[in-house]
C-alpha positions in Angstrom: 114.2 179.4 132.7 116.3 179.9 135.9 118.8 182.7 136.4 120.6 183.5 139.6 118.4 181.1 141.5 115.2 183.0 140.8 112.5 181.9 138.4 112.0 184.1 135.3 108.9 183.5 133.3 109.4 183.6 129.5 105.9 185.1 129.1 105.9 187.7 131.9 106.7 191.3 131.0 109.1 191.7 133.9 112.5 193.4 133.8 115.5 191.2 133.8 116.6 192.8 137.1 113.3 191.9 138.9 113.6 189.3 141.6 110.8 186.9 140.7 109.9 184.3 143.4 106.3 183.5 142.2 105.5 183.3 138.5 103.5 186.6 137.9 100.8 184.6 135.9 100.1 182.5 139.0 99.7 185.3 141.5 96.1 185.4 142.7 94.2 188.5 141.3 92.1 190.8 143.4 88.7 191.9 142.2 88.5 195.4 140.6 85.2 196.6 142.1 84.2 200.2 141.9 82.6 202.0 144.9 79.3 202.1 143.0 79.4 198.3 142.4 80.2 197.7 146.1 77.4 200.0 147.2 74.9 198.2 144.9 76.0 194.8 146.2 76.0 195.8 149.9 72.5 197.4 149.6 71.0 194.3 147.9 68.4 192.8 150.3 69.2 189.2 149.4 72.9 189.3 150.4 73.7 187.6 153.8 75.6 189.7 156.3 78.7 187.4 156.1 78.9 187.9 152.3 78.5 191.7 152.8 81.4 191.7 155.4 83.5 189.6 153.1 83.0 191.9 150.1 83.7 195.0 152.1 86.9 193.4 153.5 88.0 192.5 150.0 87.3 196.0 148.8 89.3 197.6 151.7 92.3 195.3 151.0 92.5 196.0 147.2 95.5 198.4 147.5 97.4 196.1 149.9 100.1 193.7 148.8 99.1 190.1 148.0 100.6 187.6 150.4 101.7 184.3 148.9 103.2 181.5 151.0 106.7 180.6 149.7 109.0 178.1 151.2 109.5 178.9 154.9 108.3 182.5 154.4 106.0 184.6 152.4 106.2 186.7 149.3 104.6 190.1 149.1 103.4 190.9 145.6 102.4 194.4 144.5 98.6 194.4 143.8 98.8 195.9 140.4 102.3 194.8 139.2 103.0 191.2 139.9 106.6 191.7 138.8 107.3 193.6 142.1 107.9 191.0 144.7 109.5 190.9 148.1 110.4 187.8 150.0 109.9 187.9 153.8 111.5 185.0 155.7 
C-alpha cells in the first residue's frame, strides 16, 4: 500500500510514521558473527587470504548502516532495525 508517496509494507512491523523507502523484508542482512567464530575462521589454515580479509571487513562493518541504491541516491538502513531509513540524494 502507498501512503504519502512512501511504500509501507503490510507485513513489516514499522511504525506508521516511519519513512520507508525500501521494503524492510528486502534489505540485505549482515552476518551475525561472534568474535570467537571470526577468530576460528581466520585461524583456519585452509582459508585463502582474500577470504580472510573479506570476512574481517564484513565483521568490522556490522554496526555500520546498510547502503542500498535507490533512484538517483542511496538509502541508509539501520543494521538492526530496517524500519529506520534515511534517503541521501
